[in-house]
C-alpha positions as a Markdown table, in Angstrom:
| # | Residue | x | y | z |
|---|---|---|---|---|
| 1 | Met | 3.4 | -25.0 | 3.0 |
| 2 | Thr | 6.1 | -22.7 | 5.2 |
| 3 | Thr | 9.1 | -21.9 | 3.2 |
| 4 | Pro | 12.2 | -22.9 | 5.5 |
| 5 | Asp | 14.4 | -19.9 | 6.4 |
| 6 | Arg | 17.3 | -21.5 | 4.4 |
| 7 | Leu | 15.4 | -21.7 | 1.4 |
| 8 | Arg | 13.9 | -17.9 | 1.7 |
| 9 | Arg | 15.3 | -16.0 | -1.2 |
| 10 | Glu | 17.0 | -12.4 | -0.4 |
| 11 | Phe | 17.0 | -9.8 | -3.1 |
| 12 | Pro | 20.0 | -7.7 | -3.3 |
| 13 | Gly | 19.6 | -4.2 | -4.0 |
| 14 | Ile | 15.9 | -4.3 | -4.7 |
| 15 | Ser | 14.3 | -1.4 | -5.8 |
| 16 | Thr | 10.9 | -0.6 | -3.9 |
| 17 | Arg | 9.4 | -0.3 | -7.6 |
| 18 | Ala | 9.4 | -4.3 | -7.5 |
| 19 | Trp | 6.5 | -4.3 | -5.2 |
| 20 | Glu | 4.9 | -1.0 | -5.6 |
| 21 | His | 1.1 | -1.4 | -7.4 |
| 22 | Pro | 1.3 | 0.7 | -10.7 |
| 23 | Ala | -1.1 | 3.3 | -9.4 |
| 24 | Asp | 1.0 | 3.6 | -6.2 |
| 25 | Arg | 4.3 | 3.8 | -8.0 |
| 26 | Thr | 3.2 | 6.3 | -10.4 |
| 27 | Ala | 2.3 | 8.8 | -7.6 |
| 28 | Leu | 5.4 | 7.9 | -5.9 |
| 29 | Val | 7.8 | 8.5 | -8.7 |
| 30 | Gly | 6.0 | 11.7 | -9.6 |
| 31 | Leu | 6.4 | 13.2 | -6.0 |
| 32 | Arg | 10.0 | 12.2 | -6.0 |
| 33 | Gln | 10.7 | 14.1 | -8.7 |
| 34 | Leu | 9.5 | 17.3 | -7.2 |
| 35 | Ser | 12.2 | 19.4 | -5.7 |
| 36 | Gly | 11.2 | 21.0 | -2.6 |
| 37 | Phe | 8.4 | 18.9 | -1.9 |
| 38 | Asp | 10.3 | 17.2 | 1.1 |
| 39 | Thr | 10.8 | 20.3 | 2.5 |
| 40 | Leu | 6.8 | 21.0 | 2.5 |
| 41 | Leu | 5.7 | 17.7 | 4.1 |
| 42 | Arg | 8.6 | 17.8 | 7.1 |
| 43 | Thr | 6.7 | 21.2 | 7.5 |
| 44 | Leu | 3.5 | 19.4 | 7.5 |
| 45 | Ser | 5.4 | 16.9 | 9.9 |
| 46 | Gly | 6.0 | 19.4 | 12.2 |
| 47 | Leu | 2.4 | 20.7 | 12.4 |
| 48 | Leu | 1.6 | 17.2 | 13.4 |
| 49 | Gln | 4.1 | 17.1 | 16.1 |
| 50 | Glu | 5.8 | 13.6 | 14.7 |
| 51 | Arg | 8.6 | 13.6 | 17.4 |
| 52 | Gln | 5.8 | 13.9 | 20.0 |
| 53 | His | 4.3 | 10.7 | 18.4 |
| 54 | Arg | 7.3 | 8.8 | 18.8 |
| 55 | Leu | 7.5 | 9.6 | 22.3 |
| 56 | Met | 4.4 | 8.7 | 23.1 |
| 57 | Tyr | 4.8 | 5.1 | 21.9 |
| 58 | Leu | 8.6 | 5.2 | 23.5 |
| 59 | Ala | 6.2 | 5.8 | 26.9 |
| 60 | Thr | 3.1 | 3.4 | 26.5 |
| 61 | Ala | 4.4 | 0.8 | 24.1 |
| 62 | Val | 7.2 | -1.8 | 24.3 |
| 63 | Arg | 10.0 | -1.5 | 22.0 |
| 64 | Val | 10.9 | -4.5 | 20.1 |
| 65 | Asp | 14.7 | -5.4 | 20.4 |
| 66 | Glu | 16.8 | -8.6 | 21.1 |
| 67 | Arg | 15.3 | -8.1 | 24.8 |
| 68 | Gln | 11.7 | -7.5 | 23.9 |
| 69 | Phe | 9.5 | -9.9 | 22.0 |
| 70 | Lys | 12.6 | -11.4 | 20.6 |
| 71 | Asn | 10.5 | -13.2 | 18.3 |
| 72 | Val | 9.2 | -9.9 | 16.4 |
| 73 | His | 12.6 | -8.7 | 16.3 |
| 74 | Gln | 13.8 | -11.8 | 14.5 |
| 75 | Leu | 11.0 | -11.6 | 12.0 |
| 76 | Arg | 11.9 | -7.6 | 11.5 |
| 77 | Glu | 15.7 | -8.9 | 11.2 |
| 78 | Asp | 14.9 | -11.3 | 8.7 |
| 79 | Ala | 12.6 | -8.9 | 6.7 |
| 80 | Val | 15.3 | -6.2 | 6.8 |
| 81 | Lys | 17.8 | -8.6 | 5.1 |
| 82 | Ile | 15.5 | -10.4 | 2.5 |
| 83 | Leu | 14.7 | -6.8 | 1.1 |
| 84 | Asp | 17.9 | -5.4 | 1.9 |
| 85 | Ala | 16.5 | -2.3 | 3.3 |
| 86 | Gln | 19.6 | 0.1 | 4.5 |
| 87 | Arg | 18.0 | 1.0 | 8.0 |
| 88 | Thr | 16.3 | -0.8 | 10.3 |
| 89 | Pro | 12.8 | 0.9 | 11.4 |
| 90 | Glu | 11.8 | 0.9 | 15.4 |
| 91 | Met | 9.3 | -1.2 | 16.3 |
| 92 | Phe | 6.6 | -1.1 | 19.2 |
| 93 | Val | 4.1 | -3.2 | 20.5 |
| 94 | Leu | 0.9 | -1.7 | 21.7 |
| 95 | Gln | -1.6 | -3.1 | 24.0 |
| 96 | Gln | -5.0 | -3.0 | 22.1 |
| 97 | Pro | -7.5 | -5.4 | 21.6 |
| 98 | Glu | -8.2 | -4.6 | 17.9 |
| 99 | Ala | -5.7 | -6.4 | 15.5 |
| 100 | Asn | -4.0 | -3.7 | 13.7 |
| 101 | Ala | -0.5 | -2.9 | 12.4 |
| 102 | Phe | 0.8 | 0.8 | 10.8 |
| 103 | Thr | 3.8 | 2.8 | 9.8 |
| 104 | Ile | 4.1 | 6.2 | 10.9 |
| 105 | Gly | 6.8 | 9.3 | 10.7 |
| 106 | Met | 8.6 | 10.6 | 7.9 |
| 107 | Asp | 12.3 | 11.3 | 8.9 |
| 108 | Arg | 12.6 | 8.2 | 10.8 |
| 109 | Pro | 9.2 | 6.1 | 10.2 |
| 110 | Phe | 8.6 | 3.5 | 12.9 |
| 111 | Ile | 6.0 | 0.1 | 12.9 |
| 112 | Val | 3.5 | -0.3 | 15.3 |
| 113 | Leu | 1.8 | -3.8 | 15.9 |
| 114 | Thr | -0.9 | -4.3 | 18.3 |
| 115 | Thr | -1.0 | -7.2 | 20.7 |
| 116 | Gly | -4.5 | -7.9 | 19.0 |
| 117 | Leu | -2.6 | -8.6 | 16.2 |
| 118 | Leu | 0.1 | -10.8 | 17.8 |
| 119 | Asp | -2.6 | -12.9 | 19.6 |
| 120 | Leu | -4.3 | -13.5 | 16.1 |
| 121 | Leu | -1.8 | -14.4 | 13.8 |
| 122 | Asp | 0.8 | -17.4 | 13.8 |
| 123 | Pro | 4.4 | -16.7 | 13.1 |
| 124 | Glu | 4.4 | -16.9 | 9.4 |
| 125 | Glu | 1.2 | -14.7 | 9.0 |
| 126 | Leu | 3.2 | -12.4 | 11.3 |
| 127 | Arg | 6.0 | -12.3 | 9.0 |
| 128 | Phe | 3.6 | -11.5 | 6.1 |
| 129 | Val | 2.7 | -8.4 | 8.3 |
| 130 | Val | 6.3 | -7.2 | 9.6 |
| 131 | Gly | 7.2 | -7.5 | 5.9 |
| 132 | His | 4.1 | -5.5 | 4.5 |
| 133 | Glu | 4.7 | -2.6 | 7.2 |
| 134 | Leu | 8.5 | -2.9 | 5.9 |
| 135 | Gly | 7.5 | -2.0 | 2.5 |
| 136 | His | 5.4 | 0.6 | 3.5 |
| 137 | Ala | 8.7 | 2.1 | 5.5 |
| 138 | Leu | 11.1 | 1.8 | 2.3 |
| 139 | Ser | 8.5 | 3.2 | -0.3 |
| 140 | Gly | 8.1 | 6.1 | 1.9 |
| 141 | His | 4.2 | 5.9 | 2.0 |
| 142 | Ala | 4.3 | 7.0 | 6.1 |
| 143 | Val | 5.4 | 10.3 | 4.3 |
| 144 | Tyr | 2.8 | 10.8 | 2.1 |
| 145 | Arg | 0.0 | 9.5 | 4.6 |
| 146 | Thr | 1.2 | 12.2 | 6.6 |
| 147 | Met | 0.1 | 14.7 | 4.3 |
| 148 | Leu | -3.2 | 12.9 | 4.0 |
| 149 | Met | -4.1 | 12.9 | 7.7 |
| 150 | His | -3.5 | 16.9 | 7.5 |
| 151 | Leu | -5.5 | 17.1 | 4.6 |
| 152 | Met | -8.5 | 14.9 | 6.3 |
| 153 | Arg | -8.1 | 17.3 | 9.5 |
| 154 | Ile | -8.4 | 20.6 | 6.9 |
| 155 | Ala | -11.6 | 19.0 | 5.0 |
| 156 | Asp | -13.4 | 18.4 | 8.8 |
| 157 | Ser | -12.8 | 22.0 | 9.4 |
| 158 | Ile | -13.7 | 23.5 | 6.4 |
| 159 | Gly | -16.3 | 20.8 | 4.9 |
| 160 | Trp | -18.7 | 23.5 | 5.4 |
| 161 | Met | -17.5 | 25.8 | 2.7 |
| 162 | Pro | -19.2 | 25.1 | -0.6 |
| 163 | Val | -16.2 | 25.4 | -2.9 |
| 164 | Gly | -13.3 | 25.1 | -0.8 |
| 165 | Gly | -14.7 | 22.4 | 1.3 |
| 166 | Trp | -15.4 | 20.2 | -1.9 |
| 167 | Ala | -11.8 | 20.7 | -3.5 |
| 168 | Val | -10.0 | 19.6 | -0.2 |
| 169 | Arg | -12.4 | 16.3 | -0.3 |
| 170 | Ala | -11.7 | 16.0 | -3.7 |
| 171 | Ile | -8.0 | 15.8 | -3.3 |
| 172 | Val | -8.7 | 13.7 | 0.2 |
| 173 | Ala | -10.5 | 11.1 | -2.2 |
| 174 | Ala | -7.6 | 10.7 | -4.6 |
| 175 | Leu | -5.4 | 10.6 | -1.7 |
| 176 | Met | -7.4 | 8.0 | -0.5 |
| 177 | Glu | -7.4 | 5.9 | -3.5 |
| 178 | Trp | -3.7 | 6.1 | -3.5 |
| 179 | Ser | -3.6 | 4.7 | 0.2 |
| 180 | Arg | -5.9 | 1.9 | -0.8 |
| 181 | Lys | -3.3 | 1.1 | -3.7 |
| 182 | Ser | -0.5 | 1.5 | -1.4 |
| 183 | Glu | -2.1 | -1.1 | 0.7 |
| 184 | Leu | -1.6 | -3.5 | -2.3 |
| 185 | Ser | 1.9 | -2.7 | -2.6 |
| 186 | Gly | 2.4 | -3.3 | 1.1 |
| 187 | Asp | 1.2 | -6.8 | 0.6 |
| 188 | Arg | 3.4 | -7.6 | -2.1 |
| 189 | Ala | 6.3 | -6.6 | -0.1 |
| 190 | Gly | 4.9 | -8.8 | 2.6 |
| 191 | Leu | 4.4 | -11.7 | 0.4 |
| 192 | Leu | 8.1 | -11.3 | -1.0 |
| 193 | Val | 9.6 | -11.3 | 3.1 |
| 194 | Gly | 7.6 | -14.2 | 3.6 |
| 195 | Gln | 7.2 | -16.3 | 0.6 |
| 196 | Asp | 4.3 | -18.3 | 1.9 |
| 197 | Val | 1.4 | -17.8 | -0.1 |
| 198 | Glu | -1.2 | -19.5 | 1.8 |
| 199 | Ala | 0.1 | -17.7 | 5.3 |
| 200 | Ser | -0.5 | -14.3 | 3.1 |
| 201 | Val | -4.2 | -15.4 | 2.4 |
| 202 | Arg | -4.6 | -16.5 | 5.9 |
| 203 | Val | -3.8 | -13.3 | 7.3 |
| 204 | His | -6.7 | -11.5 | 5.3 |
| 205 | Met | -9.1 | -14.4 | 6.2 |
| 206 | Lys | -8.4 | -13.9 | 9.8 |
| 207 | Leu | -8.8 | -10.4 | 9.2 |
| 208 | Ala | -12.1 | -10.5 | 7.7 |
| 209 | Gly | -13.4 | -13.6 | 10.1 |
| 210 | Gly | -11.2 | -13.7 | 13.3 |
| 211 | Ser | -9.2 | -16.5 | 14.3 |
| 212 | Arg | -11.5 | -20.0 | 13.5 |
| 213 | Val | -9.4 | -20.9 | 10.1 |
| 214 | Asp | -10.4 | -24.1 | 10.6 |
| 215 | Gln | -13.8 | -23.0 | 9.6 |
| 216 | Met | -13.0 | -21.1 | 6.6 |
| 217 | Ser | -11.7 | -22.3 | 3.3 |
| 218 | His | -8.8 | -20.8 | 1.3 |
| 219 | Ala | -10.6 | -21.3 | -1.9 |
| 220 | Ala | -14.0 | -20.1 | -0.9 |
| 221 | Phe | -12.8 | -16.9 | 0.7 |
| 222 | Leu | -11.2 | -16.2 | -3.0 |
| 223 | Ala | -14.4 | -17.4 | -4.4 |
| 224 | Gln | -16.1 | -14.6 | -2.6 |
| 225 | Ala | -14.0 | -11.9 | -4.4 |
| 226 | Asp | -15.1 | -13.6 | -7.5 |
| 227 | Asp | -18.8 | -13.6 | -6.6 |
| 228 | Tyr | -18.6 | -9.6 | -5.4 |
| 229 | Asp | -17.0 | -8.5 | -8.5 |
| 230 | Arg | -19.9 | -10.1 | -10.8 |
| 231 | Ala | -22.6 | -9.7 | -8.4 |
| 232 | Gly | -25.7 | -7.8 | -8.8 |
| 233 | Asp | -26.5 | -4.9 | -11.0 |
| 234 | Leu | -25.8 | -1.2 | -11.9 |
| 235 | Arg | -26.9 | -0.1 | -8.5 |
| 236 | Asp | -24.6 | -2.7 | -6.7 |
| 237 | Gly | -21.6 | -1.1 | -9.0 |
| 238 | Val | -22.4 | 2.3 | -7.6 |
| 239 | Leu | -23.1 | 0.9 | -4.2 |
| 240 | Lys | -19.5 | -0.6 | -4.3 |
| 241 | Leu | -17.9 | 2.7 | -4.9 |
| 242 | Leu | -20.1 | 4.3 | -2.1 |
| 243 | Asn | -18.6 | 1.4 | 0.5 |
| 244 | Leu | -15.1 | 2.6 | -0.5 |
| 245 | Glu | -15.2 | 6.4 | -0.5 |
| 246 | Leu | -14.1 | 6.8 | 3.0 |
| 247 | Gln | -11.9 | 3.6 | 3.3 |
| 248 | Thr | -8.1 | 4.0 | 3.5 |
| 249 | His | -7.6 | -0.2 | 3.1 |
| 250 | Pro | -9.2 | -2.3 | 0.4 |
| 251 | Phe | -11.4 | -4.6 | 2.1 |
| 252 | Ser | -9.7 | -8.0 | 3.1 |
| 253 | Val | -11.6 | -10.5 | 0.2 |
| 254 | Leu | -10.4 | -8.1 | -2.0 |
| 255 | Arg | -6.8 | -7.8 | -0.9 |
| 256 | Ala | -6.3 | -11.3 | -1.0 |
| 257 | Ala | -7.8 | -11.6 | -4.4 |
| 258 | Glu | -5.6 | -8.6 | -5.9 |
| 259 | Leu | -2.6 | -10.8 | -4.6 |
| 260 | Arg | -3.8 | -14.0 | -6.3 |
| 261 | Arg | -3.8 | -11.6 | -9.6 |
| 262 | Trp | -0.4 | -10.6 | -8.7 |
| 263 | Ile | 1.1 | -14.0 | -8.6 |
| 264 | Ala | -0.7 | -14.8 | -11.6 |
| 265 | Ser | 0.5 | -12.2 | -13.7 |
| 266 | Gly | 4.0 | -14.0 | -13.2 |
| 267 | Asp | 5.8 | -10.9 | -11.3 |
| 268 | Tyr | 6.2 | -12.9 | -8.5 |
| 269 | Asp | 7.8 | -15.5 | -9.8 |
| 270 | Arg | 10.0 | -13.4 | -11.8 |
| 271 | Ile | 11.0 | -11.6 | -8.8 |
| 272 | Leu | 12.4 | -14.9 | -7.1 |
| 273 | Asp | 14.3 | -15.4 | -9.8 |
| 274 | Gly | 16.5 | -12.5 | -9.4 |
| 275 | Gln | 14.5 | -10.4 | -12.2 |
| 276 | Tyr | 13.7 | -7.0 | -10.7 |
| 277 | Pro | 14.5 | -3.3 | -11.0 |
| 278 | Arg | 17.4 | -2.3 | -8.8 |
| 279 | Arg | 17.9 | 0.8 | -6.3 |
| 280 | Asp | 20.4 | 2.0 | -8.5 |
| 281 | Gln | 18.4 | 2.5 | -11.2 |
| 282 | Asp | 15.7 | 4.3 | -9.7 |
| 283 | Lys | 17.4 | 7.6 | -10.9 |
| 284 | Asn | 16.6 | 7.0 | -13.9 |
| 285 | Ala | 12.6 | 5.9 | -13.6 |
| 286 | Arg | 10.5 | 8.1 | -15.7 |
| 287 | Ile | 6.9 | 9.4 | -14.7 |
| 288 | Ser | 5.6 | 9.2 | -18.5 |
| 289 | Glu | 6.6 | 5.6 | -18.2 |
| 290 | Glu | 5.0 | 4.7 | -15.2 |
| 291 | Ile | 1.8 | 6.4 | -16.0 |
| 292 | Lys | 1.8 | 4.5 | -19.0 |
| 293 | His | 2.5 | 1.4 | -17.0 |
| 294 | Ala | -0.1 | 2.3 | -14.7 |
| 295 | Ala | -2.7 | 3.2 | -17.6 |
| 296 | Arg | -2.1 | -0.5 | -19.1 |
| 297 | Ser | -2.9 | -2.1 | -15.5 |
| 298 | Tyr | -6.1 | -0.1 | -15.3 |
| 299 | Arg | -7.0 | -0.8 | -18.6 |
| 300 | Gln | -6.3 | -4.5 | -18.2 |
| 301 | Asn | -8.5 | -4.7 | -14.9 |
| 302 | Phe | -11.4 | -2.5 | -16.8 |
| 303 | Glu | -11.5 | -5.0 | -19.6 |
| 304 | Gln | -11.4 | -8.0 | -17.4 |
| 305 | Ser | -13.6 | -6.8 | -14.6 |
| 306 | Glu | -17.2 | -8.3 | -14.5 |
| 307 | Asp | -18.5 | -5.5 | -12.1 |
| 308 | Pro | -22.1 | -4.2 | -13.3 |
| 309 | Leu | -20.8 | -0.6 | -13.3 |
| 310 | Ile | -18.0 | -1.4 | -15.4 |
| 311 | Arg | -19.7 | -3.7 | -17.6 |
| 312 | Thr | -22.2 | -0.9 | -18.6 |
| 313 | Val | -19.3 | 1.7 | -19.2 |
| 314 | Arg | -17.4 | -0.8 | -21.2 |
| 315 | Asn | -20.5 | -1.2 | -23.2 |
| 316 | Leu | -20.7 | 2.4 | -23.8 |
| 317 | Gly | -17.8 | 2.9 | -25.0 |
| 318 | Arg | -14.4 | 0.8 | -25.9 |
| 319 | Asp | -12.0 | 3.7 | -25.8 |
| 320 | Phe | -11.8 | 4.0 | -22.2 |
| 321 | Gly | -8.3 | 2.7 | -22.4 |
| 322 | Glu | -7.1 | 5.2 | -25.0 |
| 323 | Thr | -8.6 | 8.0 | -22.5 |
| 324 | Val | -6.8 | 6.7 | -19.5 |
| 325 | Gly | -3.7 | 6.9 | -21.6 |
| 326 | Thr | -4.3 | 10.5 | -22.8 |
| 327 | Val | -5.1 | 11.5 | -19.7 |
| 328 | Gly | -2.1 | 10.1 | -18.1 |
| 329 | Gln | 0.0 | 12.0 | -20.4 |
| 330 | Glu | -1.6 | 15.2 | -19.5 |
| 331 | Val | -0.6 | 14.3 | -15.6 |
| 332 | Ser | 2.9 | 13.6 | -17.0 |
| 333 | Glu | 3.4 | 16.9 | -18.7 |
| 334 | Thr | 1.7 | 19.0 | -15.6 |
| 335 | Leu | 4.1 | 17.4 | -13.4 |
| 336 | Ser | 6.8 | 17.8 | -15.5 |
| 337 | Lys | 6.0 | 21.5 | -16.0 |
| 338 | Leu | 5.5 | 21.7 | -12.3 |
| 339 | Gly | 8.7 | 20.0 | -11.4 |
| 340 | Lys | 10.5 | 22.1 | -13.3 |
| 341 | Arg | 8.9 | 25.4 | -12.1 |
| 342 | Ile | 9.9 | 24.4 | -8.5 |
| 343 | Arg | 13.6 | 23.7 | -9.6 |
| 344 | Gly | 13.6 | 27.1 | -11.2 |
| 345 | Ser | 12.8 | 28.6 | -8.1 |
| 346 | Asp | 15.4 | 26.9 | -5.9 |
């Protein structure tokens, strides 16, 4: 059921930590604490000619405002108000048959929606996508995706090198895993903006099966995720990992299921009730606590998963959770030392 505008909740002072997936949030808190890191990223941005990209869309796409694509402009205004964004990102509509939306840029992130997406989605579904992209912009995801794009180019250019190539590819693989988790964060932001669970699932149904939602079932679509999780044997578990290896986005069915899990956890309702972290508390966020939170999340998913590969690993040793916690602590200590070293050189 669509939420009327007058009943849609707003979240004054909300921190991006409210919607960020634990693994995504851990990486973001750690990176934000590294003094000098923004300077490095802006250097990379210069290499990628960010200003040229914006000028290209300014010349080849339609900029959304109160005169052009007024309906999309209003959705953006509503999203900015609901998430209490301090800056309204530019938005462009690009003529392209593929249904897509993305947020790019570092100093001034902007959002691009394709005409294929506008043709595919109804207004409430589009509201979810606009909220999703605004969530990316507010979390700073575009900044780190710029780094991923740059590293992917490096990996392509030196991939033939036996040592250096594998090292860069390992970093790219780790960033892609982060990128997939950041999409889950964006979905949560989209749901907070739209506050329409049915519409959020329909977006993923349409991205998977097209516009014929009358031929699809909400319950059956989510049941596919359960079948995917438990189906097959050990070989299927390995194949799932291979299928995801070079994907920057999780698969549509799995994204809908992850959103269902977030709602079931109670976090969504708590935010609607006003129980969420505030921006003015962000400076007190500690990387060690975020790592522990991420470890708990991974441990819970690990214990509950019916994936054949994970079941096998689980049966081989029940101390996975403790191992994750130990690794998390080591990562925390390493980041802390690195941050002190960088600050000491300022």
